Each structure stands twice: as structure tokens, then as C-alpha cells.
C-alpha positions as CSV (number, residue, x, y, z in Angstrom):
1,M,-0.3,-0.1,-0.1
2,R,2.6,2.7,0.5
3,W,4.4,1.9,-2.9
4,T,1.2,2.8,-4.2
5,R,0.9,5.9,-2.7
6,I,4.8,7.0,-3.5
7,V,3.9,5.8,-7.2
8,M,0.7,7.4,-7.3
9,G,1.9,10.4,-5.8
10,V,4.8,10.9,-7.7
11,V,2.8,10.7,-11.2
12,M,0.3,13.0,-9.8
13,V,3.0,15.7,-9.2
14,V,4.3,15.3,-12.3
15,A,1.6,15.2,-14.4
16,G,-0.2,18.1,-12.4
17,G,3.5,20.2,-12.8
18,T,3.1,19.7,-16.6
19,W,-0.6,20.9,-16.9
20,L,0.8,23.6,-14.5
21,L,3.1,24.4,-16.5
22,Q,1.8,24.1,-19.8
23,G,-1.5,26.4,-18.6
24,L,1.0,29.0,-17.4
25,G,2.3,28.9,-20.9
26,V,6.1,27.7,-20.2
27,V,5.6,24.6,-22.2
28,P,4.0,26.0,-25.4
29,G,2.6,23.5,-28.4
30,T,-0.4,22.0,-27.0
31,F,-4.1,22.7,-26.5
32,M,-3.1,23.7,-22.9
33,S,-0.7,26.3,-23.6
34,H,-1.8,29.6,-22.2
35,N,-5.3,28.0,-20.8
36,F,-5.9,28.9,-16.9
37,I,-8.1,26.0,-16.6
38,W,-4.8,23.9,-16.7
39,V,-3.5,25.8,-14.2
40,V,-6.1,25.1,-12.0
41,I,-6.4,21.9,-12.6
42,G,-2.4,21.1,-12.2
43,A,-2.6,23.0,-9.3
44,F,-5.1,20.6,-7.8
45,V,-3.7,17.6,-9.4
46,V,-0.1,18.3,-7.8
47,L,-1.7,19.0,-4.0
48,A,-3.1,15.5,-3.9
49,G,-0.2,14.4,-5.3
50,V,1.8,15.5,-2.4
51,I,-0.9,14.7,0.2
52,L,-0.5,11.2,-1.2
53,L,3.3,11.6,-0.6
54,R,3.2,12.7,2.8
55,E,1.1,10.4,4.0
56,A,3.4,7.6,2.5
57,F,6.7,9.2,4.1
58,G,4.7,10.7,7.4
59,P,4.4,9.7,11.3
60,G,3.4,6.1,11.5
61,S,3.7,5.3,7.4
62,R,5.4,2.0,8.3
63,K,3.0,0.4,10.2
64,G,1.0,-2.0,8.3
65,G,2.3,-1.3,4.6
């Protein structure tokens, strides 16, 4: 269970970060470029990924996992 959280957290941070940067126009060339909705979606996905990683590495994470 712990490894699942780690892998999913990393994937969410990377994907969300990419969407966020595309929405800001830092990474050009897609339909997401300069589109504010992708900034919002990316930020929420990054936040969810960070929460998963925090749970995986937080206190008590070694118990049962």
C-alpha cells in the first residue's frame, strides 16, 4: 500500500506540474498552452500528489504497509 501511494503521488506531481506549466504557457505547443483551467487542474493534481506522498512518508507510515 505504501508503494502505491508513493508511485501515484509522484505520477500526480509530475503530471499536474506539467499541466500547470502548460497552462501558464511555460511549456508551449499544446491545446493546454495559455489556458487558465489547466493551471487550476494542475495545481489541484499536484496538491493531491503531495498529500499522497506526505501520507506515504509521514509518521506511522511504516505500520501495516
